[in-house]
C-alpha positions in Angstrom: -135.3 -42.8 69.6 -132.7 -41.0 67.5 -132.5 -41.4 63.7 -129.1 -43.0 64.1 -130.5 -45.8 66.3 -133.3 -46.8 63.9 -131.2 -49.0 61.7 -129.7 -50.7 64.7 -133.1 -51.3 66.2 -134.4 -52.7 62.8 -131.5 -55.1 62.7 -132.2 -56.3 66.2 -135.9 -56.8 65.5 -135.1 -58.6 62.3 -132.7 -60.9 64.1 -135.3 -61.8 66.7 -137.8 -62.6 64.0 -135.3 -64.7 62.1 -134.4 -66.7 65.3 -138.1 -67.4 66.0 -138.7 -68.5 62.4 -135.7 -70.8 62.7 -136.9 -72.3 66.0 -140.4 -72.9 64.4 -138.7 -74.7 61.5 -136.7 -76.8 63.9 -139.9 -77.7 65.7 -141.6 -78.8 62.5 -138.5 -80.9 61.7 -138.7 -82.5 65.1 -142.4 -83.3 64.6 -141.7 -85.1 61.4 -138.4 -86.8 62.2 -139.6 -88.3 65.5 -143.0 -89.4 64.4 -144.6 -87.9 67.5 -147.9 -87.1 65.8 -148.2 -90.8 64.8 -148.8 -91.7 68.4 -151.5 -89.1 69.2 -155.1 -90.4 69.4 -156.9 -93.8 69.4 -156.6 -96.1 66.3 -160.0 -96.5 64.7 -159.3 -98.0 61.2 -156.5 -99.9 59.5 -155.6 -99.9 55.9 -152.9 -99.6 53.2 -151.7 -96.4 51.5 -150.3 -96.5 48.0 -148.5 -93.4 46.7 -149.8 -92.1 43.4 -147.3 -89.2 43.0 -144.4 -87.9 45.0 -142.4 -84.7 45.0 -139.1 -83.8 46.7 -139.4 -80.7 49.0 -136.7 -78.7 50.8 -134.4 -77.4 52.1 -137.2 -75.3 53.8 -140.8 -76.4 53.6 -143.8 -77.1 55.8 -141.9 -80.3 56.9 -139.2 -78.1 58.4 -135.6 -78.1 57.5 -134.0 -80.6 55.2 -135.1 -82.6 52.1 -138.3 -84.7 52.4 -140.6 -86.6 50.2 -144.2 -85.4 50.0 -146.7 -87.9 48.4 -150.3 -88.1 47.5 -151.8 -91.5 48.1 -154.9 -93.6 47.9 -155.7 -95.4 51.2 -157.6 -98.6 51.0 -159.3 -99.5 54.3 -160.0 -102.9 55.7 -163.8 -102.3 55.2 -163.3 -101.8 51.5 -163.6 -98.0 51.4 -161.0 -95.7 50.0 -159.6 -92.3 50.9 -157.2 -89.9 49.3 -154.6 -88.6 51.7 -151.4 -86.5 51.6 -148.4 -87.8 53.4 -145.4 -85.5 54.2 -142.1 -86.0 56.1 -141.1 -88.9 53.8 -143.8 -91.2 55.4 -144.1 -92.6 51.8 -141.3 -92.4 49.2 -140.8 -93.6 45.6 -138.7 -96.5 47.0 -141.5 -97.4 49.5 -144.7 -96.3 47.9 -146.9 -98.8 49.8 -147.2 -99.0 53.5 -149.8 -100.0 56.2 -151.6 -97.1 57.8 -153.9 -96.3 60.6 -156.5 -93.7 61.2 -156.2 -92.0 64.6 -158.9 -89.9 66.3 -158.0 -87.3 68.9 -159.3 -84.1 70.3 -157.6 -82.3 67.5 -159.4 -84.3 64.9 -158.7 -87.2 62.6 -155.3 -88.1 61.1 -154.0 -90.9 58.9 -150.5 -92.0 59.8 -148.1 -94.8 58.7 -148.3 -97.8 61.1 -144.6 -98.0 61.9 -142.7 -98.2 65.2 -141.9 -94.7 66.6 -139.1 -95.2 69.1 -138.2 -91.5 69.2 -141.8 -90.1 69.6 -141.0 -89.4 73.2 -138.1 -87.2 72.1 -140.5 -85.2 70.0 -142.9 -84.7 72.9 -140.0 -83.9 75.3 -138.7 -81.2 73.0 -142.1 -79.6 72.2 -142.4 -77.4 75.3 -138.7 -76.3 75.3 -138.8 -75.3 71.7 -142.1 -73.5 72.1 -140.5 -71.6 75.1 -137.5 -70.8 73.0 -139.7 -69.5 70.2 -141.5 -67.3 72.7 -138.5 -66.0 74.6 -136.1 -65.8 71.7 -132.3 -66.2 71.9 -130.0 -63.5 73.3 -126.3 -64.3 73.7 -124.8 -62.0 76.3 -121.5 -60.2 75.6 -118.3 -62.3 75.8 -117.8 -61.6 79.5 -117.7 -64.8 81.6 -119.9 -63.5 84.4 -122.7 -62.7 82.0 -122.7 -66.2 80.5 -122.8 -68.1 83.7 -126.3 -69.5 82.9 -125.2 -71.1 79.6 -124.0 -74.3 81.3 -127.3 -74.6 83.1 -129.2 -74.2 79.9 -127.0 -76.8 78.3 -127.6 -79.3 81.1 -131.3 -78.8 80.8 -131.4 -79.4 77.0 -129.1 -82.4 77.4 -131.3 -84.1 80.0 -134.4 -83.5 77.9 -132.7 -85.0 74.8 -131.1 -87.9 76.6 -134.4 -88.8 78.3 -136.4 -88.6 75.1 -133.9 -90.8 73.2 -133.7 -93.4 75.9 -137.4 -93.4 76.8 -138.1 -96.5 74.6 -135.4 -98.5 76.4 -135.9 -97.3 80.0 -139.3 -95.5 80.2 -139.3 -94.6 83.9 -135.7 -93.3 83.9 -136.3 -91.5 80.6 -139.4 -89.8 81.9 -137.6 -88.7 85.1 -134.8 -87.2 83.0 -137.3 -85.4 80.8 -139.0 -83.9 83.9 -135.7 -83.0 85.4 -134.5 -81.3 82.2 -137.7 -79.3 82.0 -137.3 -78.1 85.6 -133.7 -77.0 84.9 -134.8 -75.2 81.7 -137.6 -73.4 83.5 -135.3 -72.3 86.3 -132.7 -71.1 83.8 -135.4 -69.3 81.8 -136.7 -67.5 84.8 -133.2 -66.4 85.8 -132.4 -65.4 82.2 -135.5 -63.2 82.0 -134.7 -61.6 85.3 -131.2 -60.8 84.1 -132.5 -59.3 80.9 -134.8 -57.0 82.9 -132.5 -56.2 85.9 -129.1 -56.4 84.2 -126.3 -58.9 84.3 -124.0 -59.3 87.3 -121.0 -57.0 87.2 -118.6 -59.8 88.0 -118.3 -63.4 89.0 -118.5 -64.4 92.6 -114.9 -65.0 93.9 -113.8 -68.6 94.0 -112.9 -70.3 97.2 -110.1 -72.5 96.0 -110.1 -75.4 98.4 -113.9 -75.8 98.4 -114.3 -75.5 94.6 -111.3 -77.9 94.1 -113.0 -80.6 96.1 -116.3 -80.1 94.3 -114.6 -80.2 90.9 -112.7 -83.4 91.6 -115.8 -85.1 93.1 -117.9 -84.2 90.1 -115.3 -85.2 87.6 -114.7 -88.6 89.3 -118.5 -89.2 89.6 -119.0 -88.4 86.0 -116.2 -90.6 84.7 -117.2 -93.5 86.8 -120.9 -93.2 85.9 -120.1 -93.1 82.1 -117.8 -96.1 82.4 -120.5 -98.1 84.3 -123.2 -97.2 81.7 -121.0 -98.3 78.8 -120.3 -101.6 80.6 -123.8 -102.6 81.7 -126.2 -101.2 79.0 -126.7 -103.3 75.9 -128.2 -100.7 73.7 -127.2 -97.1 72.8 -130.6 -95.8 73.7 -130.3 -97.3 77.2 -126.8 -95.9 77.4 -128.2 -92.4 76.8 -130.4 -92.6 79.9 -127.6 -94.0 82.1 -125.0 -91.5 81.0 -127.3 -88.5 81.2 -126.6 -87.5 84.8 -122.9 -88.6 84.7 -122.4 -86.3 81.7 -124.0 -83.4 83.7 -121.7 -84.2 86.6 -118.6 -84.3 84.3 -119.6 -81.0 82.6 -120.1 -79.3 86.0 -116.7 -80.5 87.1 -115.1 -79.1 84.0 -117.0 -75.8 84.4 -115.8 -75.4 88.0 -112.2 -76.2 86.9 -112.4 -73.6 84.1 -113.8 -71.1 86.6 -110.9 -71.6 88.9 -108.4 -71.3 86.0 -110.1 -68.2 84.7 -109.9 -66.5 88.1 -106.2 -67.1 88.4 -106.3 -70.0 90.8 -103.7 -72.8 90.6 -104.3 -76.4 89.9 -105.5 -78.6 92.9 -102.7 -80.0 94.9 -100.1 -77.4 93.9 -101.0 -74.6 96.3 -102.4 -74.1 99.7 -106.1 -73.5 100.0 -107.0 -69.9 99.9 
């Protein structure tokens, strides 16, 4: 290591640390915003929490990113006993200082949470492993050379499937779960390929495009994506249900657009205007 390279290496290390801290804050935000911890464990006691004091925290706090209410409260249980508890993530607010609560017991211990519906808890659990993996692997954006960024659409598809499945899980549990699993599989494959490229180097160039074959694939994916999205909008009554139904069509549409852009980038002509190469 030369003296001239020390500042550059320090900046690189600082950037990696900053990215991991940011991912950890995003994870904390997801934990609070989705209410995923409120579903962990078996309910053992029911009661009512009344806030005694509240403070506004943010934009960076133990609740993650954003501004949240943090309140101390007295919990009155149904058996007549009382407990003092601290509620974060705006579980209690000055506008809603009194709410029903439940004590939940799990392997991690005991927790007191507000007894409210948590329709997006599945989204929190779905994002838990990908965010932990992102914090572990970090983020490294390759140079602005197309062949070195070919995995970005794959990563995008994986994240999209996880998010769509998590949001739509409450409306369509089975389909939502399958989408979450599919998204995790795609992210794992992309992560393995990404780590391999970091160690072994990026490909020197993109594989050449076979015009006729890629054109057929592109049109097929675009048509399937558009039709799937249209059917989802017609037959799903809720937006959460729509999220699960459009998840795969959006991936198909994105793949078709990516193939089209690949053909354009490599100098091919639009389908139907030239003979197949």
